C-alpha positions as CSV (number, residue, x, y, z in Angstrom):
1,X,34.0,135.4,222.1
2,X,30.6,133.7,222.1
3,X,29.0,137.0,222.9
4,X,31.2,138.8,220.3
5,X,30.1,136.6,217.5
6,X,26.5,136.7,218.7
7,X,26.5,140.5,218.6
8,X,28.1,140.5,215.1
9,X,25.4,138.1,213.8
10,X,27.6,135.4,212.4
11,X,27.2,131.8,213.4
12,X,29.5,130.2,216.0
13,X,31.0,128.1,213.2
14,X,32.9,131.3,212.1
15,X,34.4,131.5,215.6
16,X,35.9,128.0,215.3
17,X,37.1,128.6,211.8
18,X,38.8,131.9,212.6
19,X,40.3,130.4,215.7
20,X,41.9,127.6,213.9
21,X,43.0,129.9,211.1
22,X,44.6,132.3,213.5
23,X,46.4,129.6,215.5
24,X,47.8,128.0,212.4
25,X,48.9,131.4,211.1
26,X,50.5,132.3,214.4
27,X,52.4,129.0,214.5
28,X,53.6,129.6,210.9
29,X,55.3,132.8,212.2
30,X,57.9,130.6,214.0
31,X,59.1,129.1,210.7
32,X,61.1,131.5,208.5
33,X,59.8,130.0,205.2
34,X,56.2,130.2,206.3
35,X,56.3,133.4,208.3
36,X,55.4,135.6,205.4
37,X,52.3,133.6,204.6
38,X,51.2,133.4,208.2
39,X,51.6,137.1,208.6
40,X,49.6,137.8,205.4
41,X,46.7,135.6,206.6
42,X,46.8,137.2,210.1
43,X,46.8,140.6,208.4
44,X,43.6,139.8,206.4
45,X,42.0,138.5,209.6
46,X,42.9,141.7,211.5
47,X,41.5,143.9,208.8
48,X,38.2,142.0,209.2
49,X,38.4,142.4,212.9
50,X,39.0,146.2,212.5
51,X,36.0,146.6,210.2
52,X,33.7,144.6,212.5
53,X,34.9,146.5,215.6
54,X,34.5,149.9,213.9
55,X,31.5,149.5,211.7
56,X,29.3,146.9,213.4
57,X,30.1,147.1,217.1
58,X,31.1,150.8,217.2
59,X,34.1,150.0,219.4
60,X,37.6,151.5,219.2
61,X,40.0,149.4,217.2
62,X,43.3,151.2,218.0
63,X,44.9,148.1,219.5
64,X,44.0,146.0,216.5
65,X,45.5,148.7,214.2
66,X,48.8,148.4,216.1
67,X,48.7,144.6,215.8
68,X,48.0,145.0,212.1
69,X,51.0,147.3,211.7
70,X,53.3,144.8,213.5
71,X,51.9,141.9,211.4
72,X,52.5,143.8,208.2
73,X,56.0,144.6,209.3
74,X,56.6,140.9,209.8
75,X,55.2,140.1,206.4
76,X,57.4,142.8,204.9
77,X,60.6,141.6,206.6
78,X,59.9,137.9,205.8
79,X,58.7,138.4,202.2
80,X,60.1,135.8,199.8
81,X,63.0,137.1,197.7
82,X,63.0,136.9,194.0
83,X,66.5,135.3,194.1
84,X,65.4,132.3,196.2
């Protein structure tokens, strides 16, 4: 990951920030009331990863697209209901 962030051109601070953000979001998936919010944050993160892989690094991002689809499915299935 150090090489990845060096190639992208962002500082290593972003690696730590995204790592913490992704771990906290993944843990939130285990709790039904927080699963929607964790999935939304992970989805936004995955969109960023897809853009970086495709546009900056010129690498295939098919696996990331699959992960995004699964994460969006989790967000959809765990969305808060209007009735409470």
